C-alpha positions, 0 to 999 in steps of 0.5 A: 584450277586446271582444265581437268578439274573444271569438268565433272568426272564420269564414273564407269562400271562393267556389268557381266551380262547373262540374266537378261535379254541383252546377250547376243547368244548367236554371235560366233564371238559369244563365249561361256557365261559360267567359265571363270575365264569369261569373268576374268576377261571382262574384269581385266578389261574393265580394270584396263579401262580404269573402271570403278567396279565390275558388277555381277547380277544374281538369281536365286531360281531359274525363271520359268515360262509355261512350266519350262526353264526360260530360254534366256536364263544361264544354267550353271552360273556360280554364286556371285560372291564366290566369283568376286572372291576369285576375281580379287586375286587377278585384279588390283584396283577394280571394285567388285560388286555382287548382287545379294538378296536381303529377303532370303539371307540373314544379316550376320552371315551375309555381313561376314561374307561381304566384309571378308571379300572387302578384306581379301580385296583390300577395300574393293567390295560392294553389295547390291541390295535387292529384294524378292517379292514372289513365292516362286523364288521363296520355294527354294528356301526354308522360310518359303513364301514371300513378303509383301512389297512394303514389308520387303523394303522395311526388312531390307532397310533393317537388314542393311542397318543391322549389317552396318551395326555389325561392321561398326562393332569393330573400332577403326583402331581394330578393337572388337566390341559386342553387338546387340540388335533387336528390331522388327525383323531381326534379334541378334547379339554376340561378337562379329568375327571380321574386323572393320572394313579397309574402306570403313564399310563396303559400298552399298548399291541399290536398284529400284525405281519405285517411290520406296526404292528411291527413298531407300536409296536416298536414305542408305545407298552409295550408288543407285543402279537405274534404267533411266537411260534417256537424257530427259528421264535421267534428269528427272530421276537424278533431280528427284533422288538427289533432292531426297538426300537432304532429308537424311542429312546427306549431300548430293555427292554421297549417292552416285546415280549410274544407269545401266546402258549399252553402246554400239560403235561404228566408224560412221554414224550410219554404220553404228546405227546399222550395227545397232539394228542388227544387234536388236534383231538378234537379241529379239529373235522371233521366238523371244518376241513371242516370249516377251509378248506372253509375259505381258498377255499372260496367255499362250501365244505360240500360234501367233506369227511374230511378223504379224499383228499383235493379238486382239485379245486382252491380257490375263492380269492374274496369269501364272504363265511366267514365274520368277520374273518381275510381273507387269504391273498393269498388263492391260495398259501395257497392251493398249500402249503396244497396240497404239504404237503398232497401229501408228507405225505399222509394226509387227509383233517382233518389231513392237517388242524390239521398239518397246523393250530396247535399253537406251543405247549410246550409238555412234562413232567413238567421238559421238559416244564420248560426247553423249556420255559427257553431256549426260554427266555434265547436265545432271542426268547421271554421275556415270554409267554401268555398261552392259555389253551384248557380248561375253566376254569381249563386249567391252574391248572396243569401248576401252580401246576407242572411247576411254582415250577420248573421255580422257582427252576431254578431261572427264575421265581418270588417266590412272587410279588415284586410290586403292579402295572402291570408295576412293574411285567413286569419291565417296567419304568413308562412313563415320564410325557409329560404334 
Protein backbone atom coordinates (compact mmCIF):
# COMPACT_ATOMS: atom_id res chain seq x y z
CA UNK A 1 0.00 0.00 0.00
CA UNK A 2 1.42 3.39 -0.95
CA UNK A 3 1.73 6.40 1.36
CA UNK A 4 -0.97 8.17 -0.64
CA UNK A 5 -3.58 5.42 -0.28
CA UNK A 6 -3.08 5.29 3.51
CA UNK A 7 -4.57 8.75 3.96
CA UNK A 8 -8.23 9.70 3.66
CA UNK A 9 -8.63 11.88 0.61
CA UNK A 10 -10.07 15.38 0.92
CA UNK A 11 -12.93 16.48 -1.36
CA UNK A 12 -13.16 20.16 -2.30
CA UNK A 13 -15.89 22.23 -3.93
CA UNK A 14 -16.28 25.92 -4.73
CA UNK A 15 -19.35 27.92 -3.72
CA UNK A 16 -20.13 31.02 -5.80
CA UNK A 17 -21.05 33.63 -3.16
CA UNK A 18 -23.75 36.26 -3.39
CA UNK A 19 -26.94 35.24 -1.59
CA UNK A 20 -25.30 35.52 1.81
CA UNK A 21 -23.33 37.90 4.01
CA UNK A 22 -19.93 36.43 3.11
CA UNK A 23 -19.03 38.80 0.28
CA UNK A 24 -16.92 41.87 1.01
CA UNK A 25 -18.57 44.23 -1.46
CA UNK A 26 -16.34 47.19 -0.56
CA UNK A 27 -13.10 45.47 -1.56
CA UNK A 28 -11.73 47.02 -4.79
CA UNK A 29 -11.12 43.49 -6.14
CA UNK A 30 -14.83 42.63 -5.85
CA UNK A 31 -16.46 42.31 -9.26
CA UNK A 32 -19.88 41.57 -10.72
CA UNK A 33 -22.01 38.76 -9.35
CA UNK A 34 -24.12 38.54 -12.48
CA UNK A 35 -21.67 38.76 -15.40
CA UNK A 36 -20.78 35.39 -16.90
CA UNK A 37 -17.09 36.28 -16.73
CA UNK A 38 -17.27 36.08 -12.92
CA UNK A 39 -18.87 32.64 -12.95
CA UNK A 40 -16.32 31.48 -15.51
CA UNK A 41 -13.31 32.76 -13.57
CA UNK A 42 -14.31 31.01 -10.34
CA UNK A 43 -15.19 27.78 -12.16
CA UNK A 44 -11.93 27.71 -14.11
CA UNK A 45 -9.99 28.34 -10.89
CA UNK A 46 -11.81 25.47 -9.18
CA UNK A 47 -11.03 23.16 -12.08
CA UNK A 48 -7.39 24.26 -12.05
CA UNK A 49 -7.41 23.26 -8.39
CA UNK A 50 -8.91 19.84 -9.29
CA UNK A 51 -12.04 20.52 -7.22
CA UNK A 52 -14.92 18.06 -7.33
CA UNK A 53 -17.58 20.61 -8.22
CA UNK A 54 -18.71 24.23 -8.56
CA UNK A 55 -21.79 25.06 -6.48
CA UNK A 56 -24.46 27.69 -7.16
CA UNK A 57 -27.05 28.81 -4.64
CA UNK A 58 -30.46 30.05 -5.73
CA UNK A 59 -33.21 32.34 -4.50
CA UNK A 60 -36.76 32.39 -5.81
CA UNK A 61 -37.56 35.85 -4.48
CA UNK A 62 -35.52 38.83 -3.41
CA UNK A 63 -35.49 39.05 0.35
CA UNK A 64 -37.01 42.12 2.01
CA UNK A 65 -36.22 44.01 5.15
CA UNK A 66 -38.75 46.54 6.43
CA UNK A 67 -40.50 46.40 3.07
CA UNK A 68 -37.37 47.07 1.01
CA UNK A 69 -35.03 44.74 -0.88
CA UNK A 70 -32.39 43.39 1.48
CA UNK A 71 -29.05 45.16 0.98
CA UNK A 72 -27.11 41.90 0.61
CA UNK A 73 -29.27 40.38 -2.12
CA UNK A 74 -28.03 40.24 -5.72
CA UNK A 75 -30.51 41.80 -8.14
CA UNK A 76 -30.32 40.46 -11.69
CA UNK A 77 -28.63 37.16 -10.91
CA UNK A 78 -29.44 34.55 -13.61
CA UNK A 79 -31.08 31.18 -12.95
CA UNK A 80 -28.65 28.51 -11.72
CA UNK A 81 -29.09 25.70 -14.26
CA UNK A 82 -28.77 28.17 -17.12
CA UNK A 83 -25.43 29.39 -15.75
CA UNK A 84 -24.21 25.83 -15.21
CA UNK A 85 -25.12 24.83 -18.76
CA UNK A 86 -22.98 27.69 -20.05
CA UNK A 87 -20.13 26.65 -17.72
CA UNK A 88 -20.28 23.12 -19.14
CA UNK A 89 -18.91 24.55 -22.36
CA UNK A 90 -15.86 26.19 -20.74
CA UNK A 91 -14.88 23.41 -18.31
CA UNK A 92 -13.95 19.76 -18.90
CA UNK A 93 -13.95 17.82 -15.62
CA UNK A 94 -15.42 20.09 -12.94
CA UNK A 95 -18.77 19.02 -11.48
CA UNK A 96 -21.64 21.49 -11.86
CA UNK A 97 -24.06 21.70 -8.92
CA UNK A 98 -27.19 23.84 -8.89
CA UNK A 99 -29.69 24.60 -6.13
CA UNK A 100 -33.25 24.01 -7.36
CA UNK A 101 -36.38 24.14 -5.23
CA UNK A 102 -38.57 21.05 -4.73
CA UNK A 103 -41.51 23.02 -3.33
CA UNK A 104 -42.27 25.18 -6.36
CA UNK A 105 -41.17 22.95 -9.26
CA UNK A 106 -42.55 19.75 -10.80
CA UNK A 107 -40.65 16.44 -11.10
CA UNK A 108 -40.94 15.83 -14.85
CA UNK A 109 -39.82 19.29 -15.90
CA UNK A 110 -36.97 19.54 -13.39
CA UNK A 111 -35.73 15.96 -13.89
CA UNK A 112 -35.56 16.71 -17.61
CA UNK A 113 -33.54 19.91 -17.12
CA UNK A 114 -31.03 18.28 -14.77
CA UNK A 115 -30.67 15.19 -16.97
CA UNK A 116 -30.06 17.50 -19.94
CA UNK A 117 -27.27 19.27 -18.04
CA UNK A 118 -25.79 15.90 -17.17
CA UNK A 119 -25.67 14.89 -20.83
CA UNK A 120 -24.34 18.24 -22.03
CA UNK A 121 -21.55 18.07 -19.43
CA UNK A 122 -20.80 14.35 -20.01
CA UNK A 123 -21.85 13.31 -16.50
CA UNK A 124 -20.95 16.25 -14.27
CA UNK A 125 -24.36 17.47 -13.02
CA UNK A 126 -25.56 17.70 -9.42
CA UNK A 127 -28.82 18.90 -7.89
CA UNK A 128 -28.95 20.56 -4.48
CA UNK A 129 -32.48 19.76 -3.28
CA UNK A 130 -34.00 22.53 -1.15
CA UNK A 131 -37.47 23.32 0.13
CA UNK A 132 -39.29 26.56 0.97
CA UNK A 133 -41.58 27.11 3.92
CA UNK A 134 -42.77 30.70 3.59
CA UNK A 135 -45.80 32.16 1.85
CA UNK A 136 -43.76 35.25 0.92
CA UNK A 137 -41.78 33.22 -1.64
CA UNK A 138 -44.93 31.34 -2.64
CA UNK A 139 -46.52 34.57 -3.85
CA UNK A 140 -44.33 34.31 -6.96
CA UNK A 141 -46.03 31.05 -7.98
CA UNK A 142 -49.47 30.02 -9.18
CA UNK A 143 -49.90 27.52 -6.38
CA UNK A 144 -49.01 30.18 -3.85
CA UNK A 145 -49.04 29.65 -0.13
CA UNK A 146 -46.56 27.28 1.44
CA UNK A 147 -46.23 23.83 2.92
CA UNK A 148 -45.89 23.04 6.60
CA UNK A 149 -42.39 21.98 7.61
CA UNK A 150 -43.22 18.27 7.73
CA UNK A 151 -45.12 18.40 4.43
CA UNK A 152 -42.32 20.11 2.55
CA UNK A 153 -39.94 17.29 3.42
CA UNK A 154 -42.43 14.58 2.45
CA UNK A 155 -43.01 16.39 -0.84
CA UNK A 156 -39.25 16.75 -1.38
CA UNK A 157 -38.70 13.05 -0.68
CA UNK A 158 -41.44 12.04 -3.12
CA UNK A 159 -40.19 14.63 -5.62
CA UNK A 160 -36.68 13.15 -5.58
CA UNK A 161 -37.97 9.57 -5.72
CA UNK A 162 -40.14 10.51 -8.71
CA UNK A 163 -37.21 12.15 -10.49
CA UNK A 164 -35.19 8.98 -10.01
CA UNK A 165 -38.05 6.91 -11.43
CA UNK A 166 -37.95 9.15 -14.50
CA UNK A 167 -34.17 8.81 -14.83
CA UNK A 168 -34.56 5.02 -14.51
CA UNK A 169 -37.26 4.85 -17.18
CA UNK A 170 -34.42 4.47 -19.69
CA UNK A 171 -32.35 1.29 -19.37
CA UNK A 172 -28.55 1.41 -19.13
CA UNK A 173 -28.53 -0.01 -22.68
CA UNK A 174 -30.49 2.99 -23.95
CA UNK A 175 -34.01 1.56 -24.24
CA UNK A 176 -36.90 3.82 -23.31
CA UNK A 177 -39.71 2.57 -21.10
CA UNK A 178 -42.95 4.18 -19.95
CA UNK A 179 -43.19 5.54 -16.42
CA UNK A 180 -46.14 5.84 -14.04
CA UNK A 181 -46.03 7.41 -10.60
CA UNK A 182 -49.07 7.80 -8.36
CA UNK A 183 -48.35 9.15 -4.89
CA UNK A 184 -49.52 11.65 -2.30
CA UNK A 185 -48.07 14.68 -4.07
CA UNK A 186 -47.64 13.61 -7.70
CA UNK A 187 -49.60 11.53 -10.19
CA UNK A 188 -47.82 11.45 -13.56
CA UNK A 189 -47.25 8.95 -16.35
CA UNK A 190 -45.87 8.88 -19.86
CA UNK A 191 -42.43 8.70 -21.49
CA UNK A 192 -39.32 10.54 -20.36
CA UNK A 193 -37.52 12.32 -23.19
CA UNK A 194 -33.91 12.22 -21.95
CA UNK A 195 -31.81 8.99 -21.93
CA UNK A 196 -30.19 7.63 -18.78
CA UNK A 197 -27.51 9.86 -17.29
CA UNK A 198 -23.84 9.24 -18.15
CA UNK A 199 -23.28 8.75 -14.40
CA UNK A 200 -26.46 6.73 -13.80
CA UNK A 201 -28.20 9.56 -11.94
CA UNK A 202 -27.08 13.15 -11.40
CA UNK A 203 -25.50 13.58 -7.96
CA UNK A 204 -27.96 14.73 -5.27
CA UNK A 205 -26.97 17.27 -2.60
CA UNK A 206 -29.04 18.14 0.46
CA UNK A 207 -28.55 21.03 2.87
CA UNK A 208 -30.20 20.77 6.26
CA UNK A 209 -29.46 20.31 9.93
CA UNK A 210 -32.89 19.50 11.37
CA UNK A 211 -33.74 15.90 12.30
CA UNK A 212 -35.93 15.76 9.18
CA UNK A 213 -33.08 17.10 7.05
CA UNK A 214 -30.56 14.62 8.44
CA UNK A 215 -32.94 11.73 7.85
CA UNK A 216 -33.71 12.90 4.32
CA UNK A 217 -29.98 13.11 3.54
CA UNK A 218 -29.30 9.67 5.01
CA UNK A 219 -32.10 8.14 2.95
CA UNK A 220 -31.52 9.78 -0.40
CA UNK A 221 -28.60 12.22 -0.77
CA UNK A 222 -25.08 11.72 -2.11
CA UNK A 223 -23.69 14.85 -0.40
CA UNK A 224 -24.88 16.84 2.59
CA UNK A 225 -23.92 20.53 2.74
CA UNK A 226 -23.67 21.56 6.39
CA UNK A 227 -22.58 24.55 8.45
CA UNK A 228 -20.90 22.44 11.15
CA UNK A 229 -17.45 23.90 10.66
CA UNK A 230 -15.88 23.41 14.10
CA UNK A 231 -14.03 20.19 14.82
CA UNK A 232 -16.22 19.12 17.77
CA UNK A 233 -19.55 20.00 16.13
CA UNK A 234 -18.37 18.45 12.88
CA UNK A 235 -17.56 15.13 14.53
CA UNK A 236 -20.96 14.98 16.25
CA UNK A 237 -22.84 15.78 13.05
CA UNK A 238 -20.69 13.40 10.99
CA UNK A 239 -21.20 10.48 13.38
CA UNK A 240 -24.94 11.11 13.66
CA UNK A 241 -25.63 11.29 9.92
CA UNK A 242 -23.31 8.41 9.00
CA UNK A 243 -24.99 6.28 11.69
CA UNK A 244 -28.39 6.81 10.02
CA UNK A 245 -27.25 5.36 6.68
CA UNK A 246 -27.44 1.72 7.75
CA UNK A 247 -31.19 2.05 8.25
CA UNK A 248 -31.51 2.59 4.50
CA UNK A 249 -29.13 -0.17 3.47
CA UNK A 250 -26.36 2.29 2.70
CA UNK A 251 -22.63 2.33 3.46
CA UNK A 252 -20.81 5.23 5.18
CA UNK A 253 -19.03 6.22 1.97
CA UNK A 254 -22.34 6.49 0.09
CA UNK A 255 -22.87 9.98 1.57
CA UNK A 256 -20.18 12.67 1.61
CA UNK A 257 -20.40 15.29 4.36
CA UNK A 258 -19.03 18.65 3.22
CA UNK A 259 -19.38 21.72 5.46
CA UNK A 260 -19.37 25.17 3.94
CA UNK A 261 -16.30 27.05 5.21
CA UNK A 262 -14.23 30.14 4.54
CA UNK A 263 -10.50 30.62 4.85
CA UNK A 264 -7.96 33.40 5.30
CA UNK A 265 -4.26 32.99 4.47
CA UNK A 266 -1.26 34.94 5.70
CA UNK A 267 2.51 34.58 5.64
CA UNK A 268 2.35 34.33 9.45
CA UNK A 269 -0.41 33.33 11.87
CA UNK A 270 -0.62 36.90 13.15
CA UNK A 271 -0.98 38.32 9.64
CA UNK A 272 -3.73 35.82 8.81
CA UNK A 273 -5.63 36.65 12.00
CA UNK A 274 -5.32 40.38 11.32
CA UNK A 275 -6.71 39.85 7.81
CA UNK A 276 -9.56 37.72 9.15
CA UNK A 277 -10.53 40.38 11.67
CA UNK A 278 -10.58 43.06 8.99
CA UNK A 279 -12.65 40.85 6.65
CA UNK A 280 -15.25 40.27 9.36
CA UNK A 281 -15.46 44.02 10.04
CA UNK A 282 -16.08 44.62 6.35
CA UNK A 283 -18.66 41.82 6.15
CA UNK A 284 -20.53 43.22 9.15
CA UNK A 285 -20.69 46.94 8.54
CA UNK A 286 -22.49 49.15 11.09
CA UNK A 287 -25.59 49.07 8.89
CA UNK A 288 -25.48 45.30 8.46
CA UNK A 289 -25.02 44.84 12.20
CA UNK A 290 -28.35 46.60 12.80
CA UNK A 291 -29.99 44.53 10.04
CA UNK A 292 -28.76 41.32 11.69
CA UNK A 293 -30.04 42.53 15.05
CA UNK A 294 -33.44 43.38 13.59
CA UNK A 295 -33.70 39.88 12.14
CA UNK A 296 -33.56 38.52 15.70
CA UNK A 297 -35.57 41.22 17.48
CA UNK A 298 -38.15 41.67 14.71
CA UNK A 299 -38.54 45.40 15.38
CA UNK A 300 -37.07 48.59 13.93
CA UNK A 301 -33.77 49.22 15.72
CA UNK A 302 -32.41 51.91 13.40
CA UNK A 303 -32.21 54.37 16.31
CA UNK A 304 -29.65 52.22 18.11
CA UNK A 305 -25.91 52.86 17.89
CA UNK A 306 -24.06 49.87 16.31
CA UNK A 307 -21.16 50.65 18.64
CA UNK A 308 -23.44 50.78 21.68
CA UNK A 309 -25.03 48.08 23.87
CA UNK A 310 -27.70 45.61 22.78
CA UNK A 311 -31.36 46.63 23.14
CA UNK A 312 -32.96 46.09 26.54
CA UNK A 313 -36.32 45.30 24.93
CA UNK A 314 -37.53 41.79 24.13
CA UNK A 315 -37.88 40.49 20.54
CA UNK A 316 -41.25 40.17 18.81
CA UNK A 317 -41.65 36.44 18.01
CA UNK A 318 -44.51 37.12 15.57
CA UNK A 319 -42.76 39.84 13.59
CA UNK A 320 -43.03 40.10 9.80
CA UNK A 321 -40.28 42.70 9.56
CA UNK A 322 -38.01 40.36 7.57
CA UNK A 323 -39.37 38.42 4.56
CA UNK A 324 -37.74 35.66 2.53
CA UNK A 325 -35.09 34.72 5.07
CA UNK A 326 -35.08 31.74 7.40
CA UNK A 327 -36.89 32.80 10.54
CA UNK A 328 -35.16 32.63 13.92
CA UNK A 329 -36.75 29.65 15.70
CA UNK A 330 -36.61 31.09 19.22
CA UNK A 331 -35.73 34.81 19.10
CA UNK A 332 -36.15 35.22 22.87
CA UNK A 333 -33.54 32.54 23.54
CA UNK A 334 -31.19 33.94 20.89
CA UNK A 335 -31.51 37.45 22.33
CA UNK A 336 -30.77 36.12 25.83
CA UNK A 337 -27.68 34.31 24.54
CA UNK A 338 -26.45 37.41 22.73
CA UNK A 339 -27.00 39.58 25.82
CA UNK A 340 -25.07 37.15 28.01
CA UNK A 341 -22.16 37.12 25.56
CA UNK A 342 -22.22 40.90 25.20
CA UNK A 343 -22.19 41.46 28.94
CA UNK A 344 -19.51 38.85 29.60
CA UNK A 345 -17.11 40.27 27.01
CA UNK A 346 -18.20 43.89 26.96
CA UNK A 347 -19.20 43.73 23.29
CA UNK A 348 -21.11 46.32 21.30
CA UNK A 349 -23.95 45.46 18.92
CA UNK A 350 -21.58 45.23 15.98
CA UNK A 351 -19.00 43.21 17.90
CA UNK A 352 -21.70 40.82 19.12
CA UNK A 353 -23.02 40.26 15.60
CA UNK A 354 -19.49 39.68 14.30
CA UNK A 355 -18.81 37.07 16.98
CA UNK A 356 -22.16 35.26 16.82
CA UNK A 357 -22.63 35.14 13.06
CA UNK A 358 -19.11 34.25 11.94
CA UNK A 359 -18.82 31.19 9.74
CA UNK A 360 -16.06 28.95 11.06
CA UNK A 361 -12.96 29.84 9.06
CA UNK A 362 -9.61 28.19 8.56
CA UNK A 363 -7.21 30.99 9.41
CA UNK A 364 -3.43 30.79 9.24
CA UNK A 365 -0.46 30.16 7.01
CA UNK A 366 -1.03 27.91 3.98
CA UNK A 367 0.71 25.06 5.79
CA UNK A 368 -1.43 25.51 8.92
CA UNK A 369 -4.65 25.61 6.90
CA UNK A 370 -3.61 22.47 5.00
CA UNK A 371 -2.91 20.75 8.32
CA UNK A 372 -6.30 21.77 9.76
CA UNK A 373 -8.19 20.58 6.69
CA UNK A 374 -6.35 17.27 6.86
CA UNK A 375 -7.19 16.84 10.56
CA UNK A 376 -10.92 17.43 9.98
CA UNK A 377 -11.09 14.66 7.39
CA UNK A 378 -8.69 12.29 9.12
CA UNK A 379 -10.57 12.43 12.44
CA UNK A 380 -14.12 12.07 11.11
CA UNK A 381 -15.42 15.64 11.15
CA UNK A 382 -15.95 15.90 7.37
CA UNK A 383 -15.29 14.20 4.05
CA UNK A 384 -14.35 17.48 2.45
CA UNK A 385 -15.25 21.16 2.26
CA UNK A 386 -17.27 23.58 0.18
CA UNK A 387 -15.18 26.75 0.14
CA UNK A 388 -17.09 30.03 0.28
CA UNK A 389 -14.73 32.86 -0.71
CA UNK A 390 -15.28 36.44 0.44
CA UNK A 391 -14.31 37.87 -2.95
CA UNK A 392 -15.80 37.34 -6.39
CA UNK A 393 -14.47 36.15 -8.72
CA UNK A 394 -10.85 35.83 -7.52
CA UNK A 395 -11.51 34.57 -4.01
CA UNK A 396 -10.14 31.06 -4.60
CA UNK A 397 -6.97 32.02 -6.44
CA UNK A 398 -4.64 32.03 -3.45
CA UNK A 399 -6.09 28.79 -2.05
CA UNK A 400 -5.49 26.95 -5.31
CA UNK A 401 -2.02 28.43 -5.66
CA UNK A 402 -0.83 28.05 -2.05
CA UNK A 403 -2.86 25.38 -0.22
CA UNK A 404 -3.69 22.77 -2.87
CA UNK A 405 0.00 21.94 -3.55
CA UNK A 406 0.53 21.37 0.19
CA UNK A 407 -2.44 19.01 0.38
CA UNK A 408 -1.00 17.11 -2.57
CA UNK A 409 2.37 16.87 -0.83
CA UNK A 410 0.61 15.42 2.22
CA UNK A 411 -0.93 12.73 0.00
CA UNK A 412 -4.50 13.72 0.92
CA UNK A 413 -5.53 15.33 -2.37
CA UNK A 414 -5.51 14.27 -5.99
CA UNK A 415 -2.79 15.39 -8.40
CA UNK A 416 -5.02 14.83 -11.42
CA UNK A 417 -8.61 13.86 -12.18
CA UNK A 418 -8.90 10.08 -12.41
CA UNK A 419 -12.34 9.97 -14.05
CA UNK A 420 -14.65 12.09 -16.14
CA UNK A 421 -17.87 12.16 -14.09
CA UNK A 422 -18.71 13.89 -10.83
CA UNK A 423 -19.46 10.52 -9.23
CA UNK A 424 -15.95 9.37 -10.07
CA UNK A 425 -14.46 12.51 -8.45
CA UNK A 426 -16.46 11.85 -5.28
CA UNK A 427 -15.82 8.11 -5.19
CA UNK A 428 -19.55 7.38 -5.35
CA UNK A 429 -20.94 4.19 -6.82
CA UNK A 430 -23.20 4.45 -9.85
CA UNK A 431 -26.77 3.81 -8.65
CA UNK A 432 -28.32 0.47 -9.51
CA UNK A 433 -30.89 0.63 -12.26
CA UNK A 434 -34.38 0.20 -10.85
CA UNK A 435 -36.42 0.15 -14.03
